N, C-alpha and C positions, 0 to 999 in steps of 0.2 A: 172548075170546081166539077168533080165527077160525081154523078148520080149513084154510082156503084158503092161509093165508099159511106161507111157508117161511122158517124161521130159517136166517140165515148161519151157516154152521159156522165158527167161528173157531178149529177145531183146528189145531195146526200141521201136521197130516198133510194138511190140504186147501187149504193154501196154494198160489196158483199158482206154479208152478217158474220161478225167475228165471235167465237165462243166466250162465254163469261168465266172469269177465272175464280175459282174457289179459294176462300181464305185459307191460308195454312192452318192445319189442325194442330191444337196444342197437346203435347205429350202429357198424359196424367201420370203423376208420380204417386206410386203406391208405397207409403212408409210402413214398413212391418215394425213392429216392436223387437227390439233384440232382446235375446235370452239373457237373463241376469245370471251372472257366475254363481256356481252352488256354494252355499255358506259353509265357511271354514269348520271344522270339528271345533277348533278352540272357541270360537264364538258360541257355539251350541253349549260346550262345557261351562263357558263363563256365565252364560245366561242361566243355565240349569243350577250353578252354584249360588249365584245371587238369589234366586228365587228361594232356594232351599235355607239360605242364610235369613232372609226376611221371614220366613214361615218360623224357623227356629227361634228368631227374636220375638216373634208375636206370641208364640206359644210359651217361650220363658216368662214374657211379662205377665201372660194370663195366670201362668203358675205362681209367680211371685205374689200377685194379686191375691189369689184364691189362699196362699199360706198366711198373707198377712191378715186376711179377714178371719181366718179361722184361730190362729193364735194370738193375732194383736200384740205383737213383742214390745216391751218398753225398757228403756235402759234402767240398770240398776242405779241406785241413788247413794250418794256418800253424805252423811250427816255427822256433825261433832255433838256428841251427846255430853261430855264434860272434859273439862282441861283443868290441870293444876299446875301453875308455876311454883316450882318447889325452891328454886332460887335463881338470881340473876345479878351481874354485877359487870362493871366495866373496869379493866385493867389496861392502862396505856393504849386506849383507843380501840380495844378489842373487847368484844362480848364473850361473857361465860354465863351459860344458862342451862337450866335443867328443867324440863316440861314433860308432862305425862298427858297423853291425849286419849281419850276413849272414842273411838271411831265407829260409827254404826253403818253397815253396809247391808242395805235392804233390796229384796228381789220384789218388786211390785206386780210380777207377773202371776197370772193364775193357771197358765197352761205351760210355763217355760221354765226350765231348769238353768241356773246360772253358775258359771264357775269361773275361777279368777287363778290364771296361770302365772301371772307376775304382777305385784302390787309394790307401789313406792310412794311415800310421803315426803314432802319438802316442806320446809317451814321458812317463811321468809318474814323479815322485819324491815320495812322501809325499803323495799326493793331489793334488799340483799338476803341471800339464801344462807341462813344461820345453821340448819340441820337439816338431815335427811336419814331416813330409815326405811329399810325394806319390811314388807309385811309377808308372813307366810301364805302360800297359796290354799284355798279352800272352795267349797262348792255351796250352794244354796238351793233349797228346794223351793217348790213355787210358794211365793208368798211369805218367804222366809226372812228374818232380819238375823245378822251376825254382828256381835261386837268384839272389837280388836283393841287391846291396849298398846299403845305405841309410845315409847319411851325415846324423847328427843333431847339430845345433848349437844350444846354449843360450846366448842372449845377454842378460845382465842381467835374469834373470827373477826377480821377487821372490819370497822365501819366508817362510814363517811365522818369527817372531822364535825360538822354540824349535828349529826345524829347522836354521835357518843358526847359531845358537849350538853346535849339537851338531856340525855340519860343522867349525865353527872349532876345536872342541875335539880334533880328531883323529879323529873318525868316519870321515872320507872315506878314510883310509888303511886303515882296516880292511875295506874294501869297501862297495859300495852296494847297496841291493835297491831295484830300479825295476820298472815295468810297461811293457811294450810292447802298446798296443791298436791294432787294425786295423780298417778298415771296408772291405769290398769289394763292388762291383758284380758279382755272379757270375752267368753264364749257362751252363747245361748244355744241350748239344746231343744230343738223344736221336734220333739218325739226322738225315737231310737235311730232315725236314718237321715236326719238333716240337721246340720251344726252351722252356726254363724259365729266367726271369730273378728273380733274388730278391737281398737284401743279406744278406751273410755277415759275421759280427763274430768276430775273434779275439783272445784275450788271453793274453800270456804273462807270467809272473812270472820275473824274472832277478836274479841275484846276480852282480855283477862286481866284480873285486878293484880296489884303490885305483889312482890314476894315478900316474906315466904307464905306458901300456901295461897297463893293468888288464885282465884275460882273464876271459871267461865261466867262471863255477863251477859255477852251476846254472840250469836252465831247467824250467819246467813251463808247458806251452800248452794251452789248449782253443779250439776252433771251434765256434760255435753259429750257428743260423740265424737 
């Protein structure tokens, strides 16, 4: 062993220092909001149209409510004032009858004029229409009632066999229950600038004494829009 030689000290205290490694840096992602595409003009137009439509509907509803509160319109009424069964008989299962009706058309409104442009009355017996007659158009002032005489004639109208047999058996002499059904093209004049036209339907159940000169014994009427 040579004294000039130096042994390398392998003690851990004398190992050369090594630099500490830094952990890798994490890249930061910056998310930027993407710009939304511009709104198509058609979408703007549709939104504006819907808005205007809703505004128009709301304003229209308010206008209708105001008009109703001002005028308070009511339907004209049909009533049967009198009936005369001038004659009726059965011939080979068919009905022949002559009937005169005095119809009362009343306007219950205090601020509304009424006009009828088309009027028709139909006469029914046991569900079978036995006569029909048109009524001339007319107008009614506020609170006015108009009487119209309507002549109804039945000529050889076929009846169901049971109904015809009952009339032959003397039922006609006890009186007849019939129905008067009316259809009216009605116009309400709400001032000089606003008009409302619609169909009105009236129905009257009447009971008439036997012919000749059978008079009205009872009447019940309803009038609906």
